[in-house]
C-alpha positions as CSV (number, residue, x, y, z in Angstrom):
1,M,-21.5,11.7,-10.7
2,V,-18.2,13.2,-9.8
3,D,-19.0,16.4,-11.8
4,Q,-22.3,16.7,-9.9
5,E,-20.6,16.3,-6.6
6,R,-18.0,18.8,-7.5
7,A,-20.6,21.3,-8.6
8,A,-22.6,20.8,-5.4
9,T,-19.7,21.1,-3.0
10,G,-17.1,22.9,-4.9
11,R,-14.6,20.1,-4.2
12,T,-13.7,16.8,-5.7
13,P,-14.9,13.7,-3.8
14,N,-12.3,11.9,-1.7
15,H,-12.5,8.5,-3.2
16,D,-9.2,6.6,-3.2
17,R,-9.9,3.4,-5.2
18,S,-6.5,3.0,-6.8
19,P,-5.3,-0.5,-7.6
20,W,-2.0,0.5,-6.0
21,N,-3.8,0.3,-2.6
22,L,-3.8,-3.5,-3.0
23,L,-0.1,-3.5,-2.3
24,L,-1.0,-2.5,1.3
25,L,-2.2,-6.1,1.7
26,V,1.3,-7.5,1.2
27,P,2.7,-6.4,4.6
28,L,-0.4,-8.0,6.3
29,L,0.8,-11.4,5.1
30,M,3.4,-11.2,7.8
31,L,0.6,-11.6,10.3
32,V,-0.5,-15.0,8.9
33,T,2.0,-16.8,11.0
34,P,0.9,-20.4,10.2
35,L,2.3,-19.8,6.7
36,W,5.8,-19.1,8.0
37,N,5.9,-21.3,11.2
38,H,8.4,-23.8,9.8
39,D,11.9,-24.8,10.9
40,E,13.2,-25.4,7.4
41,P,14.6,-23.9,5.2
42,R,17.1,-22.2,7.3
43,V,19.0,-19.0,6.2
44,L,22.1,-18.2,8.1
45,G,21.0,-20.6,10.8
46,L,17.6,-18.9,11.3
47,P,14.4,-20.9,11.0
48,M,12.0,-19.8,8.3
49,F,9.7,-18.0,10.7
50,Y,12.4,-15.6,11.8
51,W,13.9,-14.8,8.4
52,A,10.5,-14.5,6.8
53,Q,9.5,-11.9,9.4
54,F,12.7,-10.0,8.8
55,L,12.1,-10.1,5.1
56,F,8.7,-8.7,5.4
57,V,9.8,-5.5,7.1
58,P,11.7,-4.0,4.1
59,L,9.1,-5.5,1.8
60,G,6.4,-3.7,3.7
61,V,8.3,-0.4,3.6
62,V,8.7,-0.7,-0.2
63,C,5.0,-1.5,-0.7
64,V,3.9,1.5,1.5
65,G,6.4,3.8,-0.3
66,L,5.1,2.8,-3.7
67,V,1.5,3.4,-2.7
68,V,2.4,6.8,-1.2
69,R,4.3,7.8,-4.3
70,A,1.4,6.7,-6.6
71,A,-1.1,8.7,-4.4
72,N,1.1,11.8,-4.5
73,R,1.6,11.6,-8.2
74,R,-2.2,11.2,-8.7
75,E,-2.9,14.2,-6.4
76,R,-0.4,16.4,-8.2
77,G,-2.1,15.4,-11.5
78,T,-5.5,16.5,-10.1
79,E,-4.1,19.8,-8.9
80,R,-2.7,20.5,-12.4
81,D,-6.1,19.7,-13.9
82,G,-7.6,22.5,-11.8
83,G,-9.1,20.3,-9.0
84,E,-9.1,21.7,-5.5
85,R,-8.2,19.8,-2.4
């Protein structure tokens, strides 16, 4: 199917179905506030809701960075194989 589409259009199809993309769901867990809306356990005097939100910011950055790195690596691999953008 991909070869037929490449032959018809001269380009590779833009399907991005990498399992790495599932990591993009991790930062969305921050939005499910009933999971984090607790007073205990406290860390440095902060209720769980606050420290969990602060924890998800760097965790989200790491997840997005890993997905971008995997996508760039995959794109460089297709360019080496002779595929066009």
